[in-house]
N, C-alpha and C positions, 0 to 999 in steps of 0.2 A: 648411362641412359640419357636420352634426349627427349624432353617433354615440353609442352607448350601450354600457355594460359591465354585465353581470349576473353576480353571484357569489352566488346564493341558497344557503341551506343545502342541502347535497347530499342527494339522495334517500335517505331512511332515516336521516338524521342530524339531524333537526329538534330532538331533545332536547338536542343539544349547544349550541344557541343560544337556547332559550326562544322567546319570541314578540316580542322587541324588536329582532330583526335586520332591518335594512333596512325593507322595506315591511310587516313584521310578518306574523303568521300562520304556520301550519305548512306546510312544503313537502315533506311526506313521501308525496305521491301523484303518479302520472304525469300526471294531468289538470291539476294546478296548474302543472307544468313545461311542459306542452303549451300552456296559456294564456299563459304567459310568452313562449314562442317566437313565438306568434301576435302578441302585443303588440309584441315587438321588430321583427318583419317589418313590421307596420302603421305604427308610430310612428317608426321609424329606417331609412328606405330608403337613407340614405347609408352605413350600416354599423352593425354591432353585433357584440359578442363575448359568449360565455357560457361560464363555467367549469363543468366537471362532473367526474365521476370516470370512470375506465376501465370500471368496472362498469356505469355508467349510460349510457355513450356510445351504444350501439346504440339504446336506447329513445329517447334525446333526438334522435338523427338521424332516427328515424321521424317526428318531428313537424316537421322542418325542410323548407323548400322544396327541390325537386329541383335547382335551378340556383344556382350561385354560393356554395355552402357549402363551407368548407374546415375542416380540423382543424389547429390549432397545438398545440404542446406546451411546457409548463413542465417542464423537466427539473430535478430536484433532485439536485445533486451529493452531498448527504448527506441521507438520509431516516431515518425512524424504522424500525428493524428490530425486528419483533415475532416472538415464538415462533410457530411453525406457519404463518407467512405467507411462502410462497416462490413466486416471488421477491418482494422488497420492493416496495411501491408507491413508486416513485421518480420519477413523472411525473404530470402532470395534463393532460387534454385541454382545449383551448379551441376551441369551435366559433365560427367567425367568418365574416363576409361583408362585402363592401363595402370602403370606404376610398378614398383618393385615388389616382388613376392616376398613374403615374410614367413618365418618359421613360427611354431606355436610359442616359442620362448620370446619372441620379439613383440614389441608394441604393434598392435594391428591398426591402430587409429580409429577414428570415428568418422561417420559420414555426415557429421554436422559440426558446426562451430558456433558458439555464442559469443558475439563480440559487438561492442558498441560502434555504430557508424562514427567516422572521424568527426563529423560536425557536432556530435553530442559528447564525445569523449575527451575533447580538448586537444586532440592531435591536429596537426597542421590542416587548415581548411584548404580545399582545392576544388577540383572538378566535381560536378554532380556525379554521384555513384562511386566516389573514391572509396577504396577498400581500406580497412584498418590493418595494422601490422599483424595482429593476431590471425586475421583471415589469411594473410600471405603465408605465415608459418604453418597454418593448417593445410594449405595446399602442398607445401614442401614436405612436411613430415607425415601427416595423417593420410592424405590422399595418394601421394606419390612415393613416399619413403625415400626421398632424395638424399644423396650424399653430396658433399661439397665439390667433388670432381665431376658430377653430372652436369649436363647442359639444360638450362631452363630458359625458354624463349617466351618473353612477354610480347605478344603481338600488338597490343594496344597500350602504349606506354602511358597515356593520360597524364596523371599527376606525377608519375615516376615512383610511387610508393612501392610497387611490386618489385621493380628493379633494385631499389635501395634495400629492400628487405632481403632480396636474394643475395646481394653482395654482403650484407651483414651475416646472413646464414652461413655463407661460404667461409667467412673469417672465423666464425665460432667453431667450425669443425663439426664432427658428427654429434648431433644432439641426442640420439638414442643409439647406444652401442648395440651391436649384435648380441642377442641373448639377454639384453636388459629389458625390464618391463617398466611400464609407466602407469601410474594410477590416476 
């Protein structure tokens, strides 16, 4: 399988990253995000995932194909609570499609993960929006059902945590054997 993950600067947040994030350029307009979704569909028919914000979700879905698209959630047990923002933004949507089909005997995965943002969990601090390792493993195992010999493409390398987590995953071998269940 060949799948991709895209975590571009979120719509309207380009100034937080400058122009050195991932593939560069500014990502503050709808058409740039629409072109990214078209690219994901064209180049990664086995599957892809795209992180976005709850405010941008509706617009992003307008550019997705009608079939096979699902929404996952990264739930943050602790989030930044800001004055005059009620309720707090304590989750991020992940648009995804594809992945390895599984049998009834195999772990089917969840469409959500609960993981502390790195800034609160003690993981290495880095770019705004940096994902925790638990998020990365959720992508690999629960959403895509990846195996170490699959190809995983991180389109926006940012802090490098996704790539480092993928390399660690490949070294560990298969995390959930065929026929094995996970509770």
